[in-house]
The first five atom37 places (N, CA, C, CB, O) and aatype in JSON, in Angstrom:
{
  "aatype": [12, 12, 11, 14, 1, 0, 1, 11, 2, 7, 10, 13, 5, 1, 10, 13, 9, 0, 0, 0, 15, 10, 0, 12, 7, 0, 0, 0, 10, 0, 8, 8, 15, 5, 15, 6, 13, 3, 13, 11, 10, 2, 19, 6, 9, 6, 7, 11, 19, 16, 11, 10, 6, 17, 11, 15, 14, 8, 0, 1, 10, 18, 9, 3, 19, 19, 2, 11, 3, 7, 11, 16, 6, 2, 17, 2, 13, 6, 10, 0, 15, 14, 16, 16, 10, 12, 1, 1, 7, 17, 11, 1, 3, 15, 10, 11, 14, 7, 3, 5, 19, 11, 19, 2, 7, 0, 1, 0, 1, 2, 13, 14, 16, 9, 0, 18, 0, 1, 15, 9, 1, 3, 0, 7, 7, 16, 14, 10, 13, 16, 7, 19, 16, 11, 9, 18, 5, 14, 6, 14, 19, 15, 0, 9, 3, 15, 1, 5],
  "atom_mask": [
    [1, 1, 1, 1, 1],
    [1, 1, 1, 1, 1],
    [1, 1, 1, 1, 1],
    [1, 1, 1, 1, 1],
    [1, 1, 1, 1, 1],
    [1, 1, 1, 1, 1],
    [1, 1, 1, 1, 1],
    [1, 1, 1, 1, 1],
    [1, 1, 1, 1, 1],
    [1, 1, 1, 0, 1],
    [1, 1, 1, 1, 1],
    [1, 1, 1, 1, 1],
    [1, 1, 1, 1, 1],
    [1, 1, 1, 1, 1],
    [1, 1, 1, 1, 1],
    [1, 1, 1, 1, 1],
    [1, 1, 1, 1, 1],
    [1, 1, 1, 1, 1],
    [1, 1, 1, 1, 1],
    [1, 1, 1, 1, 1],
    [1, 1, 1, 1, 1],
    [1, 1, 1, 1, 1],
    [1, 1, 1, 1, 1],
    [1, 1, 1, 1, 1],
    [1, 1, 1, 0, 1],
    [1, 1, 1, 1, 1],
    [1, 1, 1, 1, 1],
    [1, 1, 1, 1, 1],
    [1, 1, 1, 1, 1],
    [1, 1, 1, 1, 1],
    [1, 1, 1, 1, 1],
    [1, 1, 1, 1, 1],
    [1, 1, 1, 1, 1],
    [1, 1, 1, 1, 1],
    [1, 1, 1, 1, 1],
    [1, 1, 1, 1, 1],
    [1, 1, 1, 1, 1],
    [1, 1, 1, 1, 1],
    [1, 1, 1, 1, 1],
    [1, 1, 1, 1, 1],
    [1, 1, 1, 1, 1],
    [1, 1, 1, 1, 1],
    [1, 1, 1, 1, 1],
    [1, 1, 1, 1, 1],
    [1, 1, 1, 1, 1],
    [1, 1, 1, 1, 1],
    [1, 1, 1, 0, 1],
    [1, 1, 1, 1, 1],
    [1, 1, 1, 1, 1],
    [1, 1, 1, 1, 1],
    [1, 1, 1, 1, 1],
    [1, 1, 1, 1, 1],
    [1, 1, 1, 1, 1],
    [1, 1, 1, 1, 1],
    [1, 1, 1, 1, 1],
    [1, 1, 1, 1, 1],
    [1, 1, 1, 1, 1],
    [1, 1, 1, 1, 1],
    [1, 1, 1, 1, 1],
    [1, 1, 1, 1, 1],
    [1, 1, 1, 1, 1],
    [1, 1, 1, 1, 1],
    [1, 1, 1, 1, 1],
    [1, 1, 1, 1, 1],
    [1, 1, 1, 1, 1],
    [1, 1, 1, 1, 1],
    [1, 1, 1, 1, 1],
    [1, 1, 1, 1, 1],
    [1, 1, 1, 1, 1],
    [1, 1, 1, 0, 1],
    [1, 1, 1, 1, 1],
    [1, 1, 1, 1, 1],
    [1, 1, 1, 1, 1],
    [1, 1, 1, 1, 1],
    [1, 1, 1, 1, 1],
    [1, 1, 1, 1, 1],
    [1, 1, 1, 1, 1],
    [1, 1, 1, 1, 1],
    [1, 1, 1, 1, 1],
    [1, 1, 1, 1, 1],
    [1, 1, 1, 1, 1],
    [1, 1, 1, 1, 1],
    [1, 1, 1, 1, 1],
    [1, 1, 1, 1, 1],
    [1, 1, 1, 1, 1],
    [1, 1, 1, 1, 1],
    [1, 1, 1, 1, 1],
    [1, 1, 1, 1, 1],
    [1, 1, 1, 0, 1],
    [1, 1, 1, 1, 1],
    [1, 1, 1, 1, 1],
    [1, 1, 1, 1, 1],
    [1, 1, 1, 1, 1],
    [1, 1, 1, 1, 1],
    [1, 1, 1, 1, 1],
    [1, 1, 1, 1, 1],
    [1, 1, 1, 1, 1],
    [1, 1, 1, 0, 1],
    [1, 1, 1, 1, 1],
    [1, 1, 1, 1, 1],
    [1, 1, 1, 1, 1],
    [1, 1, 1, 1, 1],
    [1, 1, 1, 1, 1],
    [1, 1, 1, 1, 1],
    [1, 1, 1, 0, 1],
    [1, 1, 1, 1, 1],
    [1, 1, 1, 1, 1],
    [1, 1, 1, 1, 1],
    [1, 1, 1, 1, 1],
    [1, 1, 1, 1, 1],
    [1, 1, 1, 1, 1],
    [1, 1, 1, 1, 1],
    [1, 1, 1, 1, 1],
    [1, 1, 1, 1, 1],
    [1, 1, 1, 1, 1],
    [1, 1, 1, 1, 1],
    [1, 1, 1, 1, 1],
    [1, 1, 1, 1, 1],
    [1, 1, 1, 1, 1],
    [1, 1, 1, 1, 1],
    [1, 1, 1, 1, 1],
    [1, 1, 1, 1, 1],
    [1, 1, 1, 1, 1],
    [1, 1, 1, 0, 1],
    [1, 1, 1, 0, 1],
    [1, 1, 1, 1, 1],
    [1, 1, 1, 1, 1],
    [1, 1, 1, 1, 1],
    [1, 1, 1, 1, 1],
    [1, 1, 1, 1, 1],
    [1, 1, 1, 0, 1],
    [1, 1, 1, 1, 1],
    [1, 1, 1, 1, 1],
    [1, 1, 1, 1, 1],
    [1, 1, 1, 1, 1],
    [1, 1, 1, 1, 1],
    [1, 1, 1, 1, 1],
    [1, 1, 1, 1, 1],
    [1, 1, 1, 1, 1],
    [1, 1, 1, 1, 1],
    [1, 1, 1, 1, 1],
    [1, 1, 1, 1, 1],
    [1, 1, 1, 1, 1],
    [1, 1, 1, 1, 1],
    [1, 1, 1, 1, 1],
    [1, 1, 1, 1, 1],
    [1, 1, 1, 1, 1],
    [1, 1, 1, 1, 1]
  ],
  "atom_positions": [
    [[67.1, 29.93, 84.85], [67.22, 30.64, 83.72], [66.43, 29.95, 82.28], [68.77, 30.79, 83.56], [67.14, 29.04, 81.88]],
    [[65.83, 30.02, 81.86], [65.07, 29.55, 80.78], [65.51, 28.72, 80.02], [64.72, 30.33, 80.09], [66.6, 28.35, 80.45]],
    [[65.17, 28.09, 78.88], [66.02, 27.33, 78.11], [65.78, 27.25, 76.51], [65.95, 26.04, 78.67], [64.66, 27.49, 76.06]],
    [[66.99, 26.89, 75.58], [65.96, 27.99, 74.46], [65.0, 27.43, 73.49], [66.89, 28.88, 73.41], [64.75, 27.86, 72.36]],
    [[64.55, 26.53, 74.01], [63.02, 25.29, 73.54], [62.48, 26.69, 73.53], [62.05, 23.7, 74.93], [62.3, 27.48, 72.6]],
    [[62.14, 26.82, 75.54], [61.43, 27.45, 76.19], [60.6, 28.89, 75.54], [62.26, 27.61, 77.2], [59.42, 29.21, 75.41]],
    [[61.78, 29.45, 75.26], [61.87, 30.83, 74.83], [61.67, 30.6, 73.51], [63.14, 31.63, 75.14], [60.73, 31.37, 73.33]],
    [[61.91, 30.01, 72.27], [61.27, 29.89, 70.73], [59.65, 30.28, 71.41], [61.47, 27.91, 69.75], [59.22, 31.44, 71.38]],
    [[58.48, 28.57, 72.29], [57.49, 28.18, 72.58], [57.51, 29.09, 72.39], [57.03, 27.58, 73.37], [57.52, 29.47, 71.22]],
    [[57.54, 30.09, 73.55], [56.81, 31.11, 74.44], [56.77, 32.68, 73.6], [0.0, 0.0, 0.0], [56.04, 33.65, 73.74]],
    [[57.97, 32.39, 72.67], [57.76, 33.22, 71.09], [56.37, 33.27, 69.98], [58.87, 32.53, 70.14], [55.37, 33.86, 69.58]],
    [[57.1, 32.35, 69.9], [55.97, 31.4, 69.08], [54.15, 32.07, 69.76], [56.37, 29.19, 69.69], [53.06, 32.24, 69.2]],
    [[54.5, 32.22, 70.79], [52.9, 32.61, 71.5], [52.61, 33.41, 71.05], [52.58, 32.95, 72.83], [51.81, 33.33, 70.11]],
    [[53.1, 34.58, 71.48], [53.12, 34.99, 71.42], [52.76, 35.67, 70.18], [53.59, 34.82, 71.97], [51.77, 36.39, 70.02]],
    [[53.92, 35.3, 69.07], [53.52, 35.96, 67.7], [51.83, 35.26, 66.87], [55.08, 35.55, 66.57], [51.2, 35.5, 65.83]],
    [[51.72, 34.58, 67.72], [50.45, 33.76, 67.07], [49.46, 34.74, 68.17], [50.42, 31.57, 67.3], [48.47, 35.36, 67.78]],
    [[49.58, 34.74, 68.5], [48.04, 35.22, 69.63], [48.16, 37.35, 68.93], [48.7, 34.89, 72.59], [47.18, 38.09, 68.91]],
    [[49.25, 37.67, 68.59], [49.77, 39.33, 68.4], [49.0, 38.41, 66.71], [52.23, 40.17, 68.73], [47.77, 38.42, 66.78]],
    [[49.32, 37.99, 65.9], [48.56, 38.03, 64.57], [47.14, 37.71, 64.74], [49.13, 37.05, 63.55], [46.33, 37.99, 63.86]],
    [[46.72, 37.01, 66.07], [45.03, 36.31, 65.14], [44.35, 37.04, 65.94], [44.38, 34.36, 65.18], [43.19, 36.62, 65.95]],
    [[44.62, 38.8, 67.29], [44.42, 39.98, 67.33], [44.18, 40.65, 66.23], [45.2, 40.43, 67.86], [43.29, 39.99, 65.69]],
    [[44.31, 41.15, 65.86], [45.18, 41.42, 64.23], [43.25, 41.26, 63.3], [47.04, 39.37, 63.58], [42.12, 41.73, 63.39]],
    [[44.06, 40.26, 62.51], [43.38, 39.46, 62.13], [41.72, 39.4, 62.55], [44.11, 38.51, 62.42], [40.96, 39.81, 61.67]],
    [[41.2, 39.0, 63.63], [39.78, 38.79, 64.53], [39.74, 40.99, 64.62], [40.16, 37.43, 66.82], [38.64, 41.4, 64.25]],
    [[40.72, 42.15, 65.01], [40.02, 42.7, 64.84], [39.71, 43.36, 63.19], [0.0, 0.0, 0.0], [38.91, 44.3, 63.18]],
    [[40.11, 43.04, 62.23], [40.31, 43.66, 60.94], [39.65, 43.12, 60.63], [41.29, 43.77, 60.19], [39.33, 43.57, 59.53]],
    [[38.38, 41.27, 61.16], [36.69, 41.28, 60.69], [36.18, 41.72, 60.96], [35.89, 40.63, 60.7], [35.14, 42.15, 60.45]],
    [[36.67, 41.88, 62.06], [35.42, 43.27, 63.67], [34.86, 44.8, 62.46], [37.41, 44.62, 65.9], [33.85, 45.5, 62.47]],
    [[36.25, 44.77, 61.47], [36.21, 46.44, 60.64], [35.28, 46.1, 59.53], [37.94, 47.14, 59.87], [34.51, 46.97, 59.13]],
    [[35.28, 44.66, 58.88], [35.47, 44.55, 58.24], [33.61, 45.29, 57.34], [36.26, 43.29, 58.4], [33.49, 45.92, 56.29]],
    [[32.46, 44.83, 58.37], [31.38, 44.42, 58.75], [31.24, 45.33, 59.36], [31.2, 43.33, 59.24], [31.85, 45.2, 60.42]],
    [[30.16, 47.3, 59.2], [29.97, 48.56, 60.47], [28.97, 48.4, 59.33], [31.13, 50.22, 61.06], [28.74, 47.97, 58.2]],
    [[28.42, 49.27, 60.76], [26.81, 49.75, 60.45], [26.98, 50.76, 59.91], [25.76, 50.02, 61.55], [28.12, 51.16, 59.69]],
    [[25.15, 51.89, 59.34], [24.73, 52.65, 58.9], [24.56, 53.6, 59.23], [24.19, 52.44, 58.64], [23.8, 54.45, 58.77]],
    [[25.65, 53.64, 60.58], [24.83, 54.89, 61.47], [25.42, 56.09, 60.57], [25.32, 55.07, 63.46], [25.32, 57.2, 61.08]],
    [[26.06, 56.02, 59.21], [26.29, 57.45, 58.54], [24.94, 57.88, 57.69], [27.69, 57.39, 57.43], [24.84, 58.86, 56.96]],
    [[23.67, 56.64, 58.07], [22.79, 57.51, 57.09], [21.79, 58.07, 58.5], [21.79, 56.41, 55.56], [21.92, 57.81, 59.69]],
    [[20.92, 58.79, 57.89], [19.85, 59.01, 58.86], [18.55, 58.57, 58.19], [19.8, 60.51, 59.33], [17.87, 59.15, 57.34]],
    [[18.39, 57.48, 58.76], [16.89, 56.77, 57.76], [15.24, 57.97, 58.15], [16.38, 54.42, 58.7], [14.06, 57.81, 57.88]],
    [[15.82, 58.88, 58.73], [14.36, 59.64, 58.64], [15.15, 61.06, 57.21], [13.66, 60.58, 60.93], [14.18, 61.55, 56.62]],
    [[16.0, 61.45, 56.87], [15.86, 61.61, 55.68], [16.01, 61.32, 54.15], [16.05, 62.09, 55.82], [17.08, 61.51, 53.56]],
    [[14.72, 60.78, 53.44], [14.45, 60.05, 52.09], [14.44, 60.71, 51.37], [13.47, 59.39, 51.83], [14.17, 61.9, 51.59]],
    [[14.67, 60.33, 50.38], [15.27, 61.29, 49.06], [14.66, 60.63, 48.48], [16.78, 61.52, 48.52], [14.01, 59.76, 49.06]],
    [[14.59, 60.79, 46.84], [13.52, 60.35, 45.95], [14.81, 60.84, 44.24], [11.53, 61.57, 46.35], [14.51, 61.86, 43.62]],
    [[15.34, 60.49, 44.04], [16.23, 60.59, 42.72], [16.1, 60.06, 41.65], [17.26, 60.27, 42.81], [15.75, 58.88, 41.58]],
    [[16.28, 60.62, 40.84], [15.75, 60.1, 39.42], [16.64, 60.51, 38.38], [14.3, 60.63, 39.04], [16.65, 61.74, 38.32]],
    [[17.66, 59.79, 37.24], [18.9, 60.41, 36.6], [19.59, 59.29, 36.17], [0.0, 0.0, 0.0], [19.16, 58.39, 36.88]],
    [[20.22, 58.95, 35.59], [21.62, 58.24, 34.48], [22.23, 57.22, 35.12], [23.0, 59.31, 34.08], [22.37, 57.46, 36.31]],
    [[22.56, 56.39, 34.84], [23.6, 55.14, 36.15], [24.58, 55.98, 35.26], [23.64, 52.69, 36.16], [24.41, 56.57, 34.19]],
    [[25.88, 55.79, 36.2], [27.22, 55.64, 35.05], [27.84, 54.47, 35.52], [28.47, 56.98, 34.99], [28.53, 53.91, 34.67]],
    [[27.8, 53.91, 36.68], [28.78, 52.48, 36.94], [27.67, 52.32, 37.94], [30.74, 52.49, 37.57], [26.82, 53.03, 38.48]],
    [[28.19, 50.66, 37.97], [27.24, 49.76, 39.31], [28.71, 48.77, 39.53], [25.26, 48.53, 38.65], [29.06, 47.96, 38.68]],
    [[29.35, 48.97, 40.61], [29.91, 48.47, 41.66], [30.26, 47.24, 42.26], [29.45, 48.82, 42.23], [29.87, 47.29, 43.43]],
    [[30.67, 46.42, 42.08], [30.58, 44.85, 42.9], [31.41, 44.45, 43.15], [30.12, 43.76, 42.44], [31.98, 43.41, 42.84]],
    [[31.72, 45.65, 44.08], [33.1, 44.68, 45.51], [32.36, 44.32, 46.4], [34.49, 45.66, 46.55], [31.18, 43.95, 46.39]],
    [[32.96, 44.42, 47.04], [32.41, 43.36, 48.6], [32.93, 45.02, 49.94], [34.16, 40.95, 48.98], [33.54, 46.05, 49.67]],
    [[32.32, 44.56, 51.27], [30.81, 44.07, 51.62], [29.77, 44.9, 50.64], [30.41, 44.41, 53.38], [29.05, 44.14, 49.99]],
    [[29.55, 46.18, 50.44], [28.33, 46.56, 49.65], [29.0, 46.89, 47.56], [27.59, 48.38, 50.72], [30.03, 46.93, 46.89]],
    [[27.4, 47.03, 47.43], [28.39, 47.36, 45.87], [27.08, 48.81, 46.24], [28.27, 45.77, 43.69], [26.17, 49.2, 46.97]],
    [[28.19, 49.21, 44.65], [27.56, 51.02, 44.42], [26.69, 50.89, 43.71], [28.44, 52.28, 43.71], [26.31, 49.83, 43.21]],
    [[26.18, 52.11, 43.54], [25.51, 52.89, 42.3], [26.23, 53.61, 42.14], [24.29, 53.53, 42.29], [27.16, 53.5, 42.94]],
    [[26.4, 54.73, 41.16], [26.25, 56.2, 41.1], [25.5, 56.41, 39.68], [27.77, 57.02, 41.21], [25.54, 55.61, 38.75]],
    [[24.8, 57.65, 39.69], [23.76, 58.19, 39.38], [24.12, 60.14, 38.88], [22.79, 57.81, 40.77], [23.92, 61.2, 39.48]],
    [[24.74, 59.8, 37.47], [23.6, 61.24, 37.56], [23.03, 61.62, 37.49], [23.33, 61.92, 37.43], [22.02, 61.05, 37.09]],
    [[22.96, 63.31, 37.84], [21.76, 63.97, 38.37], [21.21, 64.53, 38.17], [21.63, 64.35, 38.97], [21.15, 65.01, 39.3]],
    [[20.2, 65.42, 37.35], [20.84, 67.23, 37.01], [20.1, 68.2, 38.33], [20.03, 68.08, 34.96], [18.87, 68.25, 38.46]],
    [[20.92, 68.83, 39.11], [20.18, 69.04, 40.52], [19.17, 70.59, 39.7], [21.69, 69.51, 42.31], [19.14, 71.0, 38.53]],
    [[18.38, 71.14, 41.13], [18.29, 72.24, 40.44], [18.4, 73.75, 40.07], [17.81, 72.11, 40.4], [17.73, 74.68, 39.61]],
    [[19.6, 73.45, 40.53], [20.72, 74.64, 39.67], [20.9, 74.29, 37.99], [22.58, 74.5, 40.44], [21.68, 75.03, 37.39]],
    [[20.19, 73.14, 37.17], [21.02, 72.96, 36.16], [22.0, 71.93, 36.55], [0.0, 0.0, 0.0], [22.06, 70.99, 35.76]],
    [[22.73, 71.86, 37.49], [24.44, 71.38, 36.98], [23.68, 69.67, 37.51], [26.49, 72.33, 38.31], [22.67, 69.26, 38.09]],
    [[24.83, 69.19, 36.93], [25.05, 67.85, 37.51], [25.88, 66.85, 38.85], [25.43, 67.53, 36.6], [27.04, 67.16, 39.1]],
    [[25.41, 65.98, 39.45], [25.88, 65.44, 40.53], [25.97, 64.16, 40.78], [25.35, 65.84, 41.34], [24.79, 63.84, 40.91]],
    [[26.43, 63.45, 40.88], [27.3, 62.49, 40.55], [26.87, 61.61, 41.87], [28.93, 63.02, 40.34], [27.85, 61.48, 42.61]],
    [[25.31, 60.77, 42.54], [25.24, 60.13, 43.59], [25.74, 59.1, 43.98], [24.43, 60.0, 43.75], [26.66, 58.85, 43.19]],
    [[25.67, 57.96, 45.11], [26.95, 57.15, 45.09], [25.51, 56.89, 46.19], [28.98, 57.64, 45.35], [24.99, 57.77, 46.87]],
    [[25.0, 55.11, 46.12], [24.37, 54.86, 46.47], [24.89, 53.31, 47.02], [23.51, 55.24, 45.74], [25.56, 52.58, 46.29]],
    [[24.54, 52.98, 48.25], [25.53, 52.02, 49.06], [24.34, 50.28, 48.72], [25.73, 52.77, 51.36], [23.15, 50.57, 48.61]],
    [[24.45, 49.77, 48.67], [23.53, 48.59, 48.52], [24.07, 47.68, 48.97], [23.1, 48.23, 47.34], [25.24, 47.66, 49.35]],
    [[23.01, 46.48, 48.99], [24.02, 45.19, 50.33], [24.99, 44.86, 49.05], [22.85, 43.13, 51.25], [25.29, 45.35, 47.97]],
    [[25.17, 44.16, 49.54], [26.77, 42.84, 49.08], [26.12, 42.67, 47.79], [27.1, 40.81, 50.17], [24.99, 42.93, 47.4]],
    [[27.65, 41.89, 46.96], [27.12, 41.36, 45.73], [26.01, 40.27, 46.12], [28.33, 40.73, 44.82], [24.86, 40.11, 45.7]],
    [[27.17, 39.16, 47.62], [26.44, 37.76, 46.82], [24.43, 38.44, 47.34], [27.21, 35.44, 48.0], [23.42, 37.79, 47.05]],
    [[24.42, 39.11, 47.7], [22.91, 39.4, 48.06], [22.18, 39.88, 47.55], [22.64, 39.91, 48.83], [21.1, 39.97, 48.14]],
    [[22.27, 40.44, 46.25], [21.66, 40.79, 45.29], [21.54, 40.36, 44.17], [21.85, 41.56, 45.17], [20.7, 40.67, 43.32]],
    [[23.09, 39.0, 44.06], [22.93, 38.46, 43.46], [21.55, 36.79, 43.64], [24.23, 38.55, 43.31], [21.21, 36.08, 42.69]],
    [[21.21, 36.68, 44.66], [20.31, 35.72, 45.43], [18.72, 36.33, 44.98], [20.69, 35.78, 47.32], [17.73, 35.62, 44.82]],
    [[18.76, 37.32, 44.89], [17.66, 38.64, 44.51], [17.62, 37.99, 43.18], [18.23, 40.59, 44.55], [16.76, 37.12, 43.01]],
    [[18.41, 38.29, 42.23], [19.12, 37.81, 40.88], [19.43, 38.58, 40.45], [0.0, 0.0, 0.0], [18.99, 38.47, 39.31]],
    [[20.37, 40.12, 40.53], [20.41, 40.6, 40.0], [22.3, 39.71, 39.03], [19.97, 41.9, 40.77], [23.24, 38.95, 39.25]],
    [[21.78, 40.48, 38.12], [23.49, 40.28, 37.39], [24.27, 41.34, 37.89], [23.64, 40.43, 35.58], [24.21, 42.01, 38.92]],
    [[25.47, 41.31, 36.33], [25.96, 42.29, 36.77], [25.64, 43.27, 35.7], [27.26, 42.1, 37.14], [26.18, 44.36, 35.86]],
    [[25.09, 43.18, 34.92], [24.66, 43.92, 33.42], [23.15, 44.39, 34.16], [24.5, 42.58, 31.64], [22.38, 45.1, 33.52]],
    [[22.88, 44.03, 35.29], [21.33, 44.48, 35.93], [21.54, 46.02, 35.47], [21.03, 44.25, 37.99], [20.71, 46.87, 35.13]],
    [[22.57, 46.05, 35.55], [22.47, 47.74, 35.5], [23.13, 48.02, 34.64], [22.89, 48.62, 36.6], [24.2, 47.41, 34.69]],
    [[22.96, 49.17, 33.2], [23.76, 49.3, 32.62], [24.84, 50.93, 32.43], [23.09, 48.76, 31.73], [23.97, 51.77, 32.61]],
    [[25.6, 51.39, 32.28], [25.58, 52.92, 31.54], [24.73, 53.7, 30.99], [26.19, 53.01, 30.66], [24.6, 53.28, 29.84]],
    [[23.74, 55.01, 31.22], [22.84, 55.23, 30.9], [21.42, 54.54, 30.95], [0.0, 0.0, 0.0], [20.52, 54.81, 30.16]],
    [[21.33, 53.6, 31.99], [19.59, 53.49, 31.89], [19.66, 54.73, 33.59], [18.61, 51.04, 32.18], [20.28, 55.2, 34.54]],
    [[18.13, 54.58, 32.61], [17.29, 55.08, 33.77], [17.13, 55.22, 34.95], [16.64, 54.82, 33.81], [15.92, 55.42, 34.97]],
    [[17.52, 55.26, 36.16], [16.28, 54.64, 37.54], [15.92, 55.72, 38.37], [16.93, 53.38, 38.79], [16.46, 56.78, 38.02]],
    [[15.19, 55.79, 39.35], [14.51, 55.88, 40.05], [15.4, 55.33, 41.47], [13.33, 55.31, 39.52], [15.48, 54.12, 41.66]],
    [[15.9, 56.08, 42.19], [16.45, 55.55, 43.68], [15.76, 55.72, 44.99], [17.67, 56.18, 43.98], [16.27, 56.76, 45.39]],
    [[15.05, 55.39, 45.76], [14.57, 55.72, 47.14], [15.69, 55.49, 47.99], [13.35, 54.89, 47.62], [16.25, 54.43, 47.71]],
    [[16.22, 56.13, 48.94], [17.22, 56.24, 50.05], [17.24, 56.8, 50.83], [0.0, 0.0, 0.0], [16.28, 57.57, 50.94]],
    [[18.42, 56.84, 52.0], [18.33, 57.48, 53.37], [19.82, 58.55, 52.67], [18.58, 56.1, 55.14], [20.87, 58.19, 52.14]],
    [[19.61, 59.08, 52.8], [20.86, 59.7, 52.79], [22.1, 59.79, 53.81], [20.54, 60.74, 52.62], [21.86, 59.49, 54.98]],
    [[23.24, 60.13, 53.5], [24.15, 60.2, 54.03], [23.86, 62.24, 55.87], [25.37, 60.18, 52.24], [23.31, 63.34, 55.89]],
    [[24.67, 61.42, 56.81], [23.64, 61.77, 57.8], [25.77, 63.4, 56.96], [23.01, 60.35, 60.22], [25.64, 64.61, 56.79]],
    [[26.68, 62.88, 56.81], [27.32, 64.43, 56.07], [27.48, 64.78, 54.52], [28.87, 64.62, 56.5], [27.49, 65.89, 54.0]],
    [[27.55, 63.89, 54.1], [27.62, 63.74, 52.59], [26.31, 64.05, 51.89], [28.04, 62.32, 52.21], [25.41, 63.24, 52.12]],
    [[25.96, 65.29, 50.92], [24.97, 65.66, 50.34], [24.72, 64.51, 49.35], [25.14, 66.99, 49.83], [23.59, 64.26, 48.92]],
    [[26.04, 63.66, 48.93], [25.3, 62.8, 47.45], [25.81, 61.41, 47.62], [25.88, 63.42, 45.67], [26.56, 60.83, 46.84]],
    [[25.16, 60.81, 49.04], [26.32, 59.82, 49.41], [24.47, 59.13, 49.74], [28.02, 60.26, 50.96], [23.69, 59.97, 50.17]],
    [[24.11, 58.16, 49.59], [22.63, 57.74, 50.19], [22.56, 55.64, 50.75], [21.23, 58.18, 48.44], [23.63, 55.04, 50.65]],
    [[21.65, 55.06, 51.13], [21.58, 53.78, 50.99], [20.75, 53.51, 50.49], [21.63, 53.15, 51.78], [19.69, 53.19, 51.01]],
    [[20.98, 53.55, 49.32], [19.74, 52.43, 48.75], [18.07, 52.05, 49.04], [20.25, 51.24, 49.1], [17.87, 50.93, 48.57]],
    [[17.39, 52.36, 49.37], [16.31, 51.12, 49.97], [15.32, 50.87, 48.94], [15.39, 51.56, 51.43], [14.58, 49.93, 49.22]],
    [[14.97, 51.73, 47.2], [14.74, 50.94, 46.11], [14.32, 51.72, 45.11], [13.9, 49.94, 46.33], [13.83, 52.84, 45.09]],
    [[14.58, 50.93, 44.26], [15.23, 51.61, 42.9], [13.93, 50.79, 41.75], [17.4, 50.97, 42.55], [13.37, 49.74, 42.04]],
    [[13.75, 51.4, 40.75], [13.24, 51.27, 39.95], [13.03, 51.77, 38.28], [12.71, 51.33, 40.55], [12.43, 52.83, 38.11]],
    [[13.37, 51.24, 37.45], [14.23, 50.68, 35.85], [13.06, 51.83, 35.63], [14.21, 48.53, 34.87], [12.24, 52.05, 36.52]],
    [[13.05, 52.55, 34.38], [12.73, 53.24, 33.6], [11.81, 52.67, 33.52], [13.34, 53.54, 32.73], [10.96, 53.49, 33.86]],
    [[11.13, 51.43, 33.21], [9.65, 50.77, 33.12], [8.53, 51.62, 34.21], [0.0, 0.0, 0.0], [7.48, 52.25, 34.07]],
    [[9.33, 51.28, 35.21], [9.56, 51.03, 36.67], [9.11, 50.42, 37.74], [0.0, 0.0, 0.0], [8.42, 50.61, 38.75]],
    [[9.78, 49.57, 37.13], [9.64, 47.91, 37.42], [10.66, 48.5, 38.57], [10.22, 46.38, 36.04], [11.32, 49.54, 38.57]],
    [[10.45, 46.78, 40.16], [11.19, 47.45, 41.07], [11.95, 46.11, 41.18], [10.46, 48.2, 42.4], [11.56, 44.95, 41.05]],
    [[14.02, 47.03, 41.65], [15.2, 46.02, 41.51], [15.24, 46.25, 42.9], [16.65, 46.3, 40.5], [15.45, 47.27, 43.55]],
    [[14.89, 44.6, 43.38], [14.83, 44.89, 45.25], [16.31, 44.37, 45.51], [13.38, 43.71, 46.4], [17.14, 43.46, 45.4]],
    [[16.0, 45.64, 45.96], [18.06, 45.58, 46.87], [18.55, 44.91, 47.65], [18.64, 46.6, 47.75], [19.77, 44.95, 47.55]],
    [[18.05, 44.02, 48.74], [18.39, 43.13, 49.8], [18.02, 44.08, 50.58], [0.0, 0.0, 0.0], [18.91, 44.19, 51.42]],
    [[17.14, 44.89, 50.79], [17.18, 46.22, 51.92], [15.47, 45.43, 52.61], [17.08, 48.55, 50.88], [14.54, 44.88, 52.0]],
    [[15.72, 45.77, 54.32], [15.0, 45.06, 54.39], [13.86, 46.58, 55.23], [15.62, 43.52, 55.08], [14.13, 47.74, 54.95]],
    [[13.34, 46.42, 55.65], [11.83, 47.98, 55.81], [12.33, 47.53, 57.52], [9.11, 47.56, 55.03], [12.28, 46.64, 58.38]],
    [[12.92, 49.16, 57.14], [13.34, 49.35, 59.15], [12.11, 49.56, 60.1], [14.39, 51.02, 59.59], [11.08, 50.1, 59.7]],
    [[12.32, 49.02, 61.59], [10.48, 49.23, 61.75], [11.47, 50.03, 63.66], [8.74, 46.78, 61.8], [12.21, 49.54, 64.51]],
    [[10.6, 51.85, 63.36], [11.13, 52.19, 64.57], [9.65, 52.02, 65.11], [12.01, 53.69, 64.72], [8.52, 51.93, 64.63]],
    [[10.68, 52.04, 67.31], [9.49, 51.67, 67.89], [8.55, 52.31, 67.74], [9.51, 51.54, 68.94], [8.77, 53.2, 66.92]],
    [[6.42, 52.32, 68.56], [6.3, 53.12, 69.1], [6.53, 54.05, 69.75], [6.1, 52.95, 69.22], [7.41, 53.87, 70.59]],
    [[6.12, 54.92, 69.71], [6.62, 56.11, 71.43], [5.76, 55.38, 72.14], [6.16, 58.25, 71.64], [4.86, 54.61, 71.8]],
    [[6.39, 55.95, 73.79], [5.52, 54.33, 74.96], [4.14, 54.76, 75.13], [6.22, 54.05, 77.06], [3.15, 54.08, 75.41]],
    [[4.31, 56.57, 74.8], [2.88, 56.73, 75.17], [1.71, 56.19, 74.44], [2.66, 57.98, 75.24], [0.63, 55.87, 74.94]],
    [[2.07, 56.14, 73.04], [0.78, 55.47, 71.89], [0.48, 54.41, 72.68], [1.21, 54.88, 70.14], [-0.67, 54.21, 73.04]],
    [[1.98, 53.25, 73.19], [1.26, 52.39, 73.72], [1.06, 52.19, 74.86], [1.46, 51.6, 73.41], [0.46, 51.18, 75.22]],
    [[1.73, 53.51, 76.11], [-0.07, 53.06, 77.49], [-1.42, 53.81, 76.77], [0.05, 54.23, 79.8], [-2.33, 53.89, 77.6]],
    [[-1.65, 54.17, 75.94], [-3.21, 54.96, 75.16], [-3.43, 53.69, 75.16], [-3.39, 55.99, 73.47], [-3.75, 53.58, 76.34]],
    [[-3.5, 52.7, 74.76], [-3.41, 51.07, 74.6], [-4.46, 50.63, 75.58], [-1.81, 50.33, 75.0], [-5.64, 50.47, 75.24]],
    [[-3.93, 50.37, 77.11], [-4.34, 49.55, 78.3], [-5.04, 50.17, 78.81], [-3.52, 49.1, 79.18], [-5.57, 49.77, 79.85]]
  ]
}
């Protein structure tokens, strides 16, 4: 028969392991890949800022754009983390509602007005660094083989 103290220690260990597993699982899910975006589907959007959200893990920029049918669409652009943006010189008021901007990004695969912002320019054409690095596509094997 198990002693009461041994049973308590075993229960504590199991609860600790369960809690630690849940915490690690949540941390693993906190940052995700950009697989929802197709980096080969480039979009160039020009419109007025409606909101800039500073939330972790990614900031969000919302822009009203008039589409080809004359209707206003609100685009949602994923940015780098607020910490990365601040390190690049951004402030919470770097973009304010009503500011005119031009955004280049990678469109989401399943949502027509969501994209991952690659670059942003203000009304004067000044670039605002988004914290995104260039994605390099590997060369096709045939191009590499032909140089040898």
